N, C-alpha and C positions, 0 to 999 in steps of 0.2 A: 270633453277634455280628459276624462278619466282614462279612456283607452290609449290616448297619446302619452299620458303620463306613465302608465303601466308599461307601454312599449319602450319608452325612454329609459325607464328603470331597468327593464330586462336587458336592453342593449348595453347599458352601463355595466351591469353585473357580468354579462358575457364578455365584454371588453376587458374588465379587470381580471376575470378568471383566465382568459387567454394570455394576457400579459404576464400573470403570475406563473403560468405553465411554461411560457417561453423563457422567462428570465430567471426562474428559480434553479437552484443547484439540484440536479438529480442525484440523490444520494446513492443510487444503485448503478452508476456508471463510473468507469475508471477515470482518473484524472488525466488531464493533458499536461505533459511535462515538456518544457522547452529545454531539451538536452543541450548541454554546453552553456546554459544560461541560468537555469533554476538552481537554487541553493538548498542543500540538505538542512533541514531545521535542527537536526541533532548535532552534526559535526561541522557545519558551515562550509563544506566543500561543494564544488560544482557537481551537479548530477550529470554524468556524461555517458553512461552505458545502460541502455534499457534492460539488458539481461540481469542486472543487479538491482535496478531501481525498485522502490516500493512506495506505498502510500497508504494512508487510511483517511476515512471520512468520519468525523464525529457525528453524533446524532443531531447536533445543532447545525450541521452542514459545513463545518470547518474542514478544510483539506490540508493534510500534512504530507509533505514530500520528503523522500529519503533517498540517499545515494545507495544504500544497501539494506538488505533485509535485517541484518543485525542492528543497524541504526534504528530502524523502525521498532524492532523489539525492545531495544534499550530505552528509546524515547517513551514508548508506551508504559514500560515498567516504571520509569521515573515520574511520569506525569499522570498516569492513571485516568486518562480521559475516557469518556463514555463513547466507545467506538461503535459506529454503525456497521462499517465494512472495511476490512483490510484488503489491500490489493498488492499483488506481486506479479513479476513476469516469469513465465516459463523460461528457464535458462537457455534452452536450445532454440525455441521458436520466437522468443521475445514477446509473445502474446500476453496480454493481461489475463490474470486468473484471480478469482476471488480467493482471498487469503485462507478462508476456512475450508476451501475445496482443494487447495494445493497440498502437495507433499514436499516437505523440506529435506534437503540433503546437507548434512554437515560433513565436510571432507577436508582433510589436510592437504590434498593435492589440488584443490580448486582455489585459485587465487582471486579473492574478492577485494573490493576497494578498502574495506576496513580490516581485512586479514583474518576474519573468523571462518571463512570457507563455507558460508551459508548461501545456498541457492535453492530455487524452487522448481518443481515440475508440476505440470497441470494435473497429473494423475499418478497413481502408484506405479504403473508400468514405466513411466518416464523416470521416476525417482529410482526404481530398481535398476534401470539402464545406467543412470549416472553413478550409482553405487558400484555396479559391476565394472564400469570403465575406470573409476578413480578411487574406489574404496569409500569408506565413510558409513554414515548411518542415516536412515530415512526416519523422519519424525513428523508428527502433526503440528499444526499451529499451536495448539494448547501445550504440547510437549516443548516446543521451541520457546514459548513464553516462560514456561517453568524453568528451563535452562538459563534463560536470560536473567530471570529474577534471582537465581542462585549464583549468578556471576560466572556461569560455565560456558559462555560463548567464545571466550578468548578474543583474540584480535586486538584492535586498536584501543588504547586507553583514552577515553573521551575527556578525562580530567586534564589532559595535557593541552597546552595552548597550541594553536595551529599557525 
């Protein structure tokens, strides 16, 4: 009986591990956003354009979705959640990029949903191209969050009702 009991226990453990792996939230993958349906947690508006959308995943696996990068930065500053990974889209390709690997462009000539003119590029060359095309400044995620904390992103006032 002991070999059968051990086999059953092993099979049960294998099944539970497989189930956990399949159903668990992978913290290292970008979120899925239902554009035109999902709502920005910061401003309450519908997320409609991938090139502006952003997200982050907390270390506990909670996913936060945002209409814009500036919304993500402001929400993070206001709530100080323990973020595992920030996600943004490359402005031109609309591909997801890890937030700490992206380079952010702040430009008065780029119209973003919340009006702060913040977009991301997958790398420094992409950011430099955006700056060359429309002016502005390229910054890191850390610099962007510092500007948000200082209230220097401009754009939409989230204290207003929508």
